[in-house]
VOPAGU-2260 file (C-alpha; in pm, 1 decimal, decimal comma):
REM VOPAGU-2260
SITE   aa  ch    i         X         Y         Z
SITE  MET   A    0     -22,4      21,3      14,7
SITE  LYS   A    1     111,3     367,0     -29,5
SITE  ALA   A    2     184,3     555,2     294,1
SITE  LEU   A    3     353,8     846,4     415,0
SITE  VAL   A    4     660,2     769,8     594,0
SITE  TYR   A    5     906,1     933,0     857,1
SITE  ASN   A    6    1235,8     935,2     703,7
SITE  GLY   A    7    1413,2    1207,3     919,7
SITE  PRO   A    8    1397,5    1557,5    1025,0
SITE  ARG   A    9    1164,0    1763,3     775,7
SITE  ASP   A   10    1188,7    1433,9     528,1
SITE  VAL   A   11     876,9    1228,3     477,0
SITE  SER   A   12     791,0    1086,4     186,1
SITE  VAL   A   13     492,9     856,1      47,9
SITE  LYS   A   14     628,8     519,9     -51,6
SITE  ASP   A   15     515,6     163,3     -88,0
SITE  VAL   A   16     540,1     -70,3     242,6
SITE  PRO   A   17     364,7    -387,5     330,7
SITE  ASP   A   18       3,9    -397,6     376,3
SITE  PRO   A   19    -132,1    -413,7     731,8
SITE  ARG   A   20    -288,3    -733,2     829,5
SITE  ILE   A   21    -511,5    -924,3    1102,1
SITE  GLU   A   22    -256,3   -1033,3    1369,6
SITE  ARG   A   23    -511,7   -1103,9    1691,3
SITE  PRO   A   24    -860,7   -1184,8    1685,7
SITE  THR   A   25    -951,7    -860,5    1793,3
SITE  ASP   A   26    -834,8    -674,8    1536,3
SITE  VAL   A   27   -1008,4    -489,3    1255,1
SITE  LEU   A   28    -857,1    -347,1     921,7
SITE  VAL   A   29    -978,4     -28,3     797,2
SITE  LYS   A   30    -961,1     156,5     462,8
SITE  ILE   A   31    -849,5     496,4     521,4
SITE  THR   A   32   -1121,2     744,0     360,9
SITE  THR   A   33    -950,5    1028,9     561,7
SITE  THR   A   34    -703,0    1115,9     748,8
SITE  ASN   A   35    -529,6    1446,8     874,9
SITE  ILE   A   36    -203,8    1643,4     984,4
SITE  CYS   A   37    -211,7    1698,8    1322,2
SITE  GLY   A   38       8,4    1984,6    1505,6
SITE  SER   A   39     140,7    1683,4    1706,3
SITE  ASP   A   40     289,3    1568,6    1401,8
SITE  LEU   A   41     494,6    1874,2    1332,0
SITE  HIS   A   42     703,2    1759,8    1652,3
SITE  MET   A   43     797,3    1466,5    1502,7
SITE  TYR   A   44     856,8    1642,9    1152,9
SITE  GLU   A   45    1087,3    1854,2    1274,1
SITE  GLY   A   46    1283,8    1606,8    1488,6
SITE  ARG   A   47    1212,5    1703,9    1832,1
SITE  THR   A   48    1125,1    1350,5    1924,0
SITE  ASP   A   49    1301,3     985,1    1933,3
SITE  MET   A   50    1059,9     918,7    1615,2
SITE  GLU   A   51    1238,1     640,5    1436,5
SITE  SER   A   52    1273,6     645,5    1057,0
SITE  GLY   A   53    1042,4     398,5     831,6
SITE  ARG   A   54     760,3     425,1    1056,3
SITE  VAL   A   55     425,2     579,2     879,7
SITE  LEU   A   56     245,2     895,5    1039,6
SITE  GLY   A   57     -74,3     945,8    1109,1
SITE  HIS   A   58    -327,5     933,8    1424,6
SITE  GLU   A   59    -633,6    1148,1    1312,4
SITE  ASN   A   60    -802,3     848,5    1100,4
SITE  LEU   A   61   -1146,4     789,7     980,6
SITE  GLY   A   62   -1259,9     478,7     722,5
SITE  GLU   A   63   -1453,7     190,8     610,5
SITE  VAL   A   64   -1411,4    -176,5     789,3
SITE  ILE   A   65   -1283,3    -438,1     524,6
SITE  GLU   A   66   -1190,7    -690,3     760,5
SITE  VAL   A   67   -1245,1    -804,7    1101,5
SITE  GLY   A   68   -1088,6   -1069,8    1333,8
SITE  GLU   A   69   -1276,3   -1358,8    1458,5
SITE  ALA   A   70   -1321,2   -1252,0    1824,1
SITE  VAL   A   71   -1490,6    -896,6    1687,1
SITE  VAL   A   72   -1867,6    -918,6    1737,9
SITE  ARG   A   73   -1963,7    -527,3    1727,9
SITE  ILE   A   74   -1789,7    -410,8    1437,8
SITE  LYS   A   75   -1900,3    -527,6    1042,8
SITE  LYS   A   76   -1756,8    -508,9     709,6
SITE  GLY   A   77   -1881,0    -223,7     577,3
SITE  ASP   A   78   -1906,2      25,2     872,2
SITE  MET   A   79   -1785,9     356,9     859,2
SITE  VAL   A   80   -1558,6     426,9    1159,1
SITE  CYS   A   81   -1400,5     691,5    1327,0
SITE  LEU   A   82   -1063,8     570,6    1533,7
SITE  PRO   A   83    -946,0     775,3    1868,5
SITE  PHE   A   84    -583,2     846,5    1849,5
SITE  ASN   A   85    -504,7     638,0    2159,4
SITE  ILE   A   86    -554,0     259,3    2149,8
SITE  GLY   A   87    -711,5     134,1    2403,3
SITE  CYS   A   88    -787,5    -232,0    2535,4
SITE  GLY   A   89   -1094,1    -175,6    2719,6
SITE  PHE   A   90   -1030,2    -371,6    3002,7
SITE  CYS   A   91    -718,0    -266,2    3198,9
SITE  ARG   A   92    -733,3    -108,7    3524,0
SITE  ASN   A   93    -725,8     274,0    3335,0
SITE  CYS   A   94    -933,9     216,5    3065,6
SITE  GLU   A   95   -1213,7      77,7    3285,9
SITE  LYS   A   96   -1221,7     390,5    3486,6
SITE  GLY   A   97   -1261,4     576,0    3140,2
SITE  PHE   A   98    -868,7     661,9    3123,9
SITE  THR   A   99    -790,9     509,6    2753,7
SITE  ALA   A  100    -516,0     730,6    2686,9
SITE  TYR   A  101    -336,2     566,6    2949,9
SITE  CYS   A  102    -397,5     201,2    2879,8
SITE  LEU   A  103    -156,1     -42,2    3044,5
SITE  THR   A  104    -229,5    -328,3    2774,8
SITE  ALA   A  105    -182,9    -209,6    2429,7
SITE  PHE   A  106     188,0    -127,8    2472,2
SITE  PRO   A  107     311,2    -292,1    2781,4
SITE  GLY   A  108     572,3     -70,6    2975,6
SITE  MET   A  109     406,3     244,7    2865,5
SITE  TRP   A  110     111,5     426,5    2977,1
SITE  GLY   A  111     -88,9     439,5    2659,0
SITE  ALA   A  112     -53,1     364,5    2296,8
SITE  ALA   A  113    -113,2     562,8    1961,0
SITE  TYR   A  114     -97,3     534,1    1599,4
SITE  GLY   A  115     244,2     653,5    1426,4
SITE  PHE   A  116     341,0     840,3    1731,6
SITE  ALA   A  117     719,2     871,5    1884,5
SITE  GLY   A  118     718,3     679,1    2276,5
SITE  MET   A  119     369,2     531,3    2218,1
SITE  GLY   A  120     433,7     198,1    2074,3
SITE  PRO   A  121     524,1      21,9    1750,6
SITE  PHE   A  122     207,9     128,6    1536,5
SITE  ASN   A  123     168,6     257,1    1180,6
SITE  GLY   A  124     -26,8     499,8    1150,7
SITE  GLY   A  125    -282,8     614,4     929,9
SITE  GLN   A  126    -124,3     874,7     681,1
SITE  ALA   A  127    -170,1     553,0     435,9
SITE  GLU   A  128    -448,9     327,7     244,2
SITE  TYR   A  129    -492,7      83,0     482,5
SITE  LEU   A  130    -463,2      72,4     890,3
SITE  ARG   A  131    -431,9    -208,1    1138,0
SITE  VAL   A  132    -665,1    -122,0    1449,9
SITE  PRO   A  133    -601,1    -349,6    1783,0
SITE  PHE   A  134    -883,7    -405,3    2000,1
SITE  GLY   A  135   -1136,8    -327,4    1709,3
SITE  ASP   A  136   -1476,0    -340,5    1904,0
SITE  PHE   A  137   -1384,5    -100,5    2172,8
SITE  ASN   A  138   -1169,3     123,5    1934,6
SITE  CYS   A  139   -1370,0     189,7    1670,4
SITE  LEU   A  140   -1655,3     457,6    1683,1
SITE  LYS   A  141   -1962,5     379,2    1452,1
SITE  LEU   A  142   -2058,0     662,7    1233,5
SITE  PRO   A  143   -2427,3     724,8    1127,9
SITE  PRO   A  144   -2534,1     628,3     807,5
SITE  ASP   A  145   -2424,3    1064,7     713,8
SITE  ALA   A  146   -2061,0     921,9     755,2
SITE  ARG   A  147   -1964,3    1030,2     360,9
SITE  GLU   A  148   -2162,2    1342,1     370,7
SITE  LYS   A  149   -1994,1    1471,6     698,8
SITE  GLU   A  150   -1685,6    1290,8     672,4
SITE  THR   A  151   -1430,0    1621,2     747,8
SITE  ASP   A  152   -1643,8    1686,3    1051,8
SITE  TYR   A  153   -1651,7    1326,5    1185,0
SITE  VAL   A  154   -1266,6    1293,0    1111,8
SITE  MET   A  155   -1211,3    1567,4    1410,4
SITE  CYS   A  156   -1367,3    1343,8    1681,6
SITE  SER   A  157   -1053,8    1117,9    1646,6
SITE  ASP   A  158    -821,6    1392,4    1831,6
SITE  ILE   A  159    -862,0    1747,2    1800,5
SITE  PHE   A  160   -1234,5    1807,0    1881,7
SITE  PRO   A  161   -1218,8    1554,8    2205,0
SITE  THR   A  162    -861,4    1697,9    2273,5
SITE  GLY   A  163    -998,7    2077,0    2255,6
SITE  TRP   A  164   -1283,6    1958,8    2433,2
SITE  HIS   A  165   -1106,3    1805,6    2736,2
SITE  ALA   A  166    -915,4    2117,7    2779,3
SITE  THR   A  167   -1204,8    2311,3    2883,6
SITE  VAL   A  168   -1319,7    1982,6    3095,2
SITE  LEU   A  169    -957,6    2005,9    3260,5
SITE  ALA   A  170    -995,8    2365,2    3289,7
SITE  GLY   A  171   -1321,6    2316,3    3501,6
SITE  LEU   A  172   -1518,9    2532,5    3255,1
SITE  LYS   A  173   -1876,8    2614,1    3361,0
SITE  PRO   A  174   -2175,7    2776,1    3181,9
SITE  GLY   A  175   -2170,6    3124,0    3250,2
SITE  ASN   A  176   -1797,4    3115,9    3259,5
SITE  SER   A  177   -1545,5    3299,7    3048,5
SITE  CYS   A  178   -1252,2    3115,7    2919,7
SITE  VAL   A  179    -898,5    3185,1    2772,3
SITE  VAL   A  180    -713,2    2988,2    2503,4
SITE  TYR   A  181    -357,0    3050,7    2422,1
SITE  GLY   A  182    -307,3    2885,5    2106,6
SITE  ALA   A  183    -513,4    2930,0    1782,7
SITE  GLY   A  184    -377,7    2579,6    1602,7
SITE  PRO   A  185    -645,0    2320,6    1525,7
SITE  VAL   A  186    -671,8    2188,9    1902,2
SITE  GLY   A  187    -691,6    2562,9    2022,9
SITE  LEU   A  188    -976,0    2642,4    1776,9
SITE  MET   A  189   -1149,9    2322,8    1908,4
SITE  ALA   A  190   -1089,0    2430,4    2262,5
SITE  ALA   A  191   -1264,5    2777,0    2153,2
SITE  TYR   A  192   -1519,3    2642,2    1991,3
SITE  SER   A  193   -1571,5    2367,6    2279,4
SITE  ALA   A  194   -1616,4    2620,2    2528,4
SITE  VAL   A  195   -1855,7    2807,8    2334,0
SITE  ILE   A  196   -2103,5    2516,5    2257,7
SITE  ARG   A  197   -2010,1    2433,6    2657,0
SITE  GLY   A  198   -2212,0    2772,1    2717,4
SITE  ALA   A  199   -1889,8    3022,8    2792,9
SITE  THR   A  200   -1963,0    3396,4    2802,0
SITE  LYS   A  201   -1635,8    3475,2    2671,1
SITE  VAL   A  202   -1381,0    3278,3    2487,5
SITE  PHE   A  203   -1046,8    3476,9    2408,6
SITE  SER   A  204    -816,7    3312,3    2188,7
SITE  VAL   A  205    -467,3    3421,9    2197,0
SITE  ASP   A  206    -262,6    3361,4    1886,3
SITE  ARG   A  207     -64,8    3601,5    1624,7
SITE  HIS   A  208    -128,9    3447,0    1270,0
SITE  PRO   A  209    -416,3    3650,5    1127,1
SITE  ASP   A  210    -595,6    3383,7     951,7
SITE  ARG   A  211    -601,5    3164,8    1253,5
SITE  LEU   A  212    -767,0    3442,3    1473,9
SITE  ALA   A  213    -998,3    3494,6    1204,3
SITE  LEU   A  214   -1115,0    3107,8    1223,7
SITE  ALA   A  215   -1132,7    3153,0    1614,8
SITE  GLU   A  216   -1381,2    3450,2    1548,6
SITE  LYS   A  217   -1598,3    3290,2    1329,3
SITE  LEU   A  218   -1600,6    2994,3    1576,2
SITE  GLY   A  219   -1730,1    3262,6    1841,1
SITE  ALA   A  220   -1443,5    3369,0    2036,7
SITE  ILE   A  221   -1281,2    3728,0    2080,5
SITE  PRO   A  222    -929,6    3695,7    1892,1
SITE  ILE   A  223    -632,5    3854,7    2099,0
SITE  ASP   A  224    -334,3    3909,4    1890,2
SITE  ASP   A  225     -28,1    3901,5    2100,6
SITE  SER   A  226     212,4    4054,4    1824,0
SITE  LYS   A  227       4,2    4380,1    1904,0
SITE  GLY   A  228      90,2    4360,2    2298,3
SITE  SER   A  229      52,9    4166,2    2585,2
SITE  PRO   A  230    -197,8    3924,7    2581,4
SITE  VAL   A  231    -228,8    3927,3    2932,1
SITE  ASP   A  232    -280,1    4320,7    2939,2
SITE  GLN   A  233    -567,8    4282,1    2671,5
SITE  ILE   A  234    -732,6    3994,4    2869,0
SITE  LEU   A  235    -733,5    4160,6    3189,7
SITE  GLU   A  236    -853,8    4503,6    3021,8
SITE  GLN   A  237   -1160,7    4276,7    2886,6
SITE  THR   A  238   -1228,0    4101,1    3229,1
SITE  ASN   A  239   -1226,2    4430,6    3400,4
SITE  GLY   A  240    -840,5    4348,6    3563,9
SITE  VAL   A  241    -948,8    4012,1    3705,8
SITE  GLY   A  242    -871,7    3795,3    3419,5
SITE  ALA   A  243   -1089,5    3476,0    3290,5
SITE  ASP   A  244   -1258,0    3246,2    3501,9
SITE  VAL   A  245   -1042,5    2920,8    3335,6
SITE  GLY   A  246    -795,6    2904,0    3111,3
SITE  CYS   A  247    -659,2    2645,6    2797,3
SITE  GLU   A  248    -299,4    2563,8    2731,7
SITE  CYS   A  249    -324,0    2444,1    2358,3
SITE  VAL   A  250      40,8    2551,5    2236,7
SITE  GLY   A  251     307,8    2299,3    2436,4
SITE  TYR   A  252     675,5    2310,8    2475,4
SITE  GLN   A  253     760,6    2466,0    2122,7
SITE  ALA   A  254     572,5    2766,3    2238,4
SITE  HIS   A  255     749,5    3112,1    2120,4
SITE  ASP   A  256     743,0    3481,9    2106,7
SITE  PRO   A  257     612,9    3665,1    1825,9
SITE  GLN   A  258     978,8    3704,8    1737,1
SITE  GLY   A  259    1005,5    3375,8    1684,9
SITE  HIS   A  260    1210,7    3278,4    1981,4
SITE  GLU   A  261    1119,6    2976,9    2188,8
SITE  HIS   A  262     958,5    2991,1    2552,6
SITE  PRO   A  263     864,3    2682,5    2660,1
SITE  ASP   A  264     748,8    2845,0    2977,0
SITE  MET   A  265     584,0    3142,5    2829,2
SITE  THR   A  266     191,7    3004,9    2781,0
SITE  MET   A  267     191,1    2853,2    3133,2
SITE  ASN   A  268     333,3    3185,3    3275,6
SITE  ASN   A  269      91,2    3383,5    3070,8
SITE  LEU   A  270    -223,4    3181,2    3166,6
SITE  VAL   A  271    -154,7    3189,8    3545,9
SITE  ARG   A  272    -145,1    3578,8    3504,6
SITE  SER   A  273    -441,0    3564,0    3272,2
SITE  VAL   A  274    -679,3    3366,2    3480,8
SITE  GLN   A  275    -851,5    3490,1    3787,4
SITE  PRO   A  276    -728,5    3368,7    4129,1
SITE  THR   A  277    -943,8    3007,3    4216,7
SITE  GLY   A  278    -926,5    2994,9    3832,5
SITE  GLY   A  279    -893,8    2650,8    3648,9
SITE  ILE   A  280    -613,6    2542,9    3384,7
SITE  GLY   A  281    -642,5    2277,9    3126,5
SITE  VAL   A  282    -315,3    2201,2    2936,1
SITE  VAL   A  283    -363,7    1961,0    2666,3
SITE  GLY   A  284     -45,2    2124,7    2481,3
SITE  LEU   A  285     200,6    1890,3    2449,5
SITE  PHE   A  286     521,2    1884,8    2708,8
SITE  ILE   A  287     778,1    1576,7    2705,5
SITE  PRO   A  288    1022,7    1463,9    2937,8
SITE  ARG   A  289    1302,0    1512,2    2724,0
SITE  ASP   A  290    1379,5    1773,8    2434,7
SITE  PRO   A  291    1776,1    1765,9    2378,3
SITE  ASN   A  292    1732,6    1990,5    2058,9
SITE  SER   A  293    1557,9    2231,3    2243,6
SITE  PRO   A  294    1737,6    2604,6    2292,6
SITE  ASP   A  295    1652,8    2620,6    2624,9
SITE  PRO   A  296    1876,5    2462,4    2887,1
SITE  LEU   A  297    1590,6    2357,3    3110,4
SITE  GLU   A  298    1366,2    2234,7    2857,2
SITE  LYS   A  299    1625,6    1962,5    2733,5
SITE  LYS   A  300    1552,3    1796,4    3067,9
SITE  GLY   A  301    1166,2    1831,2    3000,1
SITE  HIS   A  302    1170,7    2139,2    3293,6
SITE  ILE   A  303    1017,6    2483,7    3266,9
SITE  ALA   A  304    1077,3    2780,7    3496,1
SITE  PHE   A  305     699,1    2811,0    3598,8
SITE  ASP   A  306     585,7    3084,9    3826,7
SITE  ILE   A  307     446,6    2842,3    4111,6
SITE  GLY   A  308     451,3    3145,7    4356,9
SITE  ASP   A  309     200,1    3315,5    4148,4
SITE  PHE   A  310      -4,6    3027,3    4077,7
SITE  TRP   A  311       3,1    2916,6    4473,8
SITE  PHE   A  312    -108,1    3238,1    4604,5
SITE  LYS   A  313    -351,2    3291,2    4332,1
SITE  GLY   A  314    -500,1    2929,0    4475,1
SITE  GLN   A  315    -558,7    2838,4    4090,2
SITE  ARG   A  316    -560,8    2456,2    3998,4
SITE  VAL   A  317    -395,5    2289,6    3675,6
SITE  GLY   A  318    -527,2    1986,8    3503,1
SITE  SER   A  319    -322,4    1807,0    3240,5
SITE  GLY   A  320    -266,3    1517,8    2987,8
SITE  GLN   A  321    -374,4    1367,4    2664,0
SITE  CYS   A  322    -732,8    1343,2    2589,7
SITE  ASN   A  323    -898,2    1021,7    2677,6
SITE  VAL   A  324   -1099,0    1041,6    2343,4
SITE  LYS   A  325   -1316,8     784,1    2439,8
SITE  ALA   A  326   -1456,0     963,2    2715,0
SITE  TYR   A  327   -1619,6    1202,4    2460,0
SITE  ASN   A  328   -1628,8    1123,5    2107,5
SITE  ARG   A  329   -1938,7     948,8    2093,1
SITE  GLU   A  330   -2123,2    1249,8    2228,3
SITE  LEU   A  331   -1918,7    1483,0    1982,5
SITE  ARG   A  332   -2008,1    1254,9    1693,3
SITE  ASN   A  333   -2402,0    1280,8    1786,4
SITE  LEU   A  334   -2362,7    1719,1    1807,3
SITE  ILE   A  335   -2229,2    1659,8    1435,7
SITE  HIS   A  336   -2502,0    1445,4    1309,9
SITE  VAL   A  337   -2811,4    1653,7    1447,2
SITE  GLY   A  338   -2606,6    1962,3    1332,2
SITE  LYS   A  339   -2504,8    2134,1    1649,5
SITE  ALA   A  340   -2112,5    2085,2    1584,1
SITE  LYS   A  341   -1915,7    2133,5    1261,8
SITE  PRO   A  342   -1579,2    2122,4    1334,2
SITE  SER   A  343   -1491,6    2092,9     971,5
SITE  LEU   A  344   -1488,6    2455,3     971,3
SITE  ILE   A  345   -1144,3    2519,1    1031,5
SITE  VAL   A  346   -1036,5    2294,5     749,2
SITE  SER   A  347    -831,0    2498,3     477,7
SITE  HIS   A  348    -688,8    2202,4     254,9
SITE  GLN   A  349    -817,1    1874,5     131,8
SITE  LEU   A  350    -547,0    1722,0     -27,4
SITE  PRO   A  351    -460,5    1351,5    -189,3
SITE  LEU   A  352    -205,9    1143,3       5,7
SITE  SER   A  353      69,0    1189,1    -271,4
SITE  GLN   A  354      87,0    1560,8    -170,8
SITE  ALA   A  355     108,5    1518,7     170,4
SITE  PRO   A  356     504,5    1615,5     186,6
SITE  GLU   A  357     401,3    1946,3      41,7
SITE  ALA   A  358     135,0    1989,3     266,7
SITE  TYR   A  359     384,1    1951,0     599,5
SITE  GLU   A  360     578,2    2181,9     478,6
SITE  HIS   A  361     327,5    2446,7     445,3
SITE  PHE   A  362     208,6    2312,9     796,6
SITE  ASP   A  363     502,3    2330,2     961,1
SITE  ARG   A  364     590,3    2720,3     813,9
SITE  ARG   A  365     231,3    2821,3     944,9
SITE  ASP   A  366     219,9    2954,2     600,0
SITE  MET   A  367    -110,6    3178,4     552,2
SITE  GLY   A  368    -426,8    2996,9     518,4
SITE  TRP   A  369    -276,6    2634,0     614,2
SITE  THR   A  370    -491,0    2574,8     893,6
SITE  LYS   A  371    -585,9    2237,7     895,4
SITE  VAL   A  372    -480,6    1975,5     609,9
SITE  VAL   A  373    -721,3    1661,1     575,2
SITE  LEU   A  374    -552,1    1386,7     338,1
SITE  ARG   A  375    -782,4    1139,1      93,9
SITE  PRO   A  376    -546,8     827,7      59,0
SITE  ALA   A  377    -830,7     718,3    -201,9
SITE  ALA   A  378    -806,1    1050,9    -425,8
């Protein structure tokens, strides 16, 4: 089959690789019809992780079931399914509690597993024509009859829509709260959108890319351009000097200032200053245990210079970690089905798999208009 293969930093190419096959009775094989490029893919693309060469990328996947293992009872051949980026077994201690991002079975020795992701197991990704899905009955989200019609919406349930929603849950957002979201990449946009859907009175979206800020405004958020002045001051000015009720970190360890200098602590410390006393902060932006290629000496060891004193004296709380996609994806699918949510509003490009290398280049450079790329392996 054709698949997008990671060769090394900023070097990906579409190659012929072996077709996946049923390896265990609980496996499902899916013909991928839609797969997205995620901001998390860029950490690997840029060589900022320990991703090994030869791996197939892609963890935001949707497609048609073409084969099921003999132990699969719920999912049938021909079903259209969306696949959570994290692979869960469904029966370990963490999966039973709903923490499917921290499965203890799928990749023994590690808390969690994922498709095409550094440090998350040997599983190939879905930026390819076909994908093997372990524990298929548990991991396949069956889609309604309008799956083909709303494919670019439903595929967002694989990662960014649930992850954005998760950020607002971690922050403790309640209806009537105000919310500030740092980062207007795909996940940040989905966090802002989720806050709007969940009843926030005001949602502030902090970024500096005009196209992303325009999308944030389209989704119902108030754009805050941090290249035009302190985002903290702008938020305080619009909240009577007290700050937002809650905040979401959707940038991660490669945060940088408008001049392009990396500051891995920047968004976290700005959130402490932007959120009012006793407020909550939800962190879904990626932070990793080690980043040897970081220009910041602390981040090389996975540390940041966090303003713990201000955080403590303000009595704030923080929640963090990967999204447990299955905790949200059914309900978000249903919102899409009845027309209450349309996450595809952020999609800028729909391209064949053959154009994936060029798409990675544009998305990595944050070129104007490249906000979310959807790939079609069958095109």
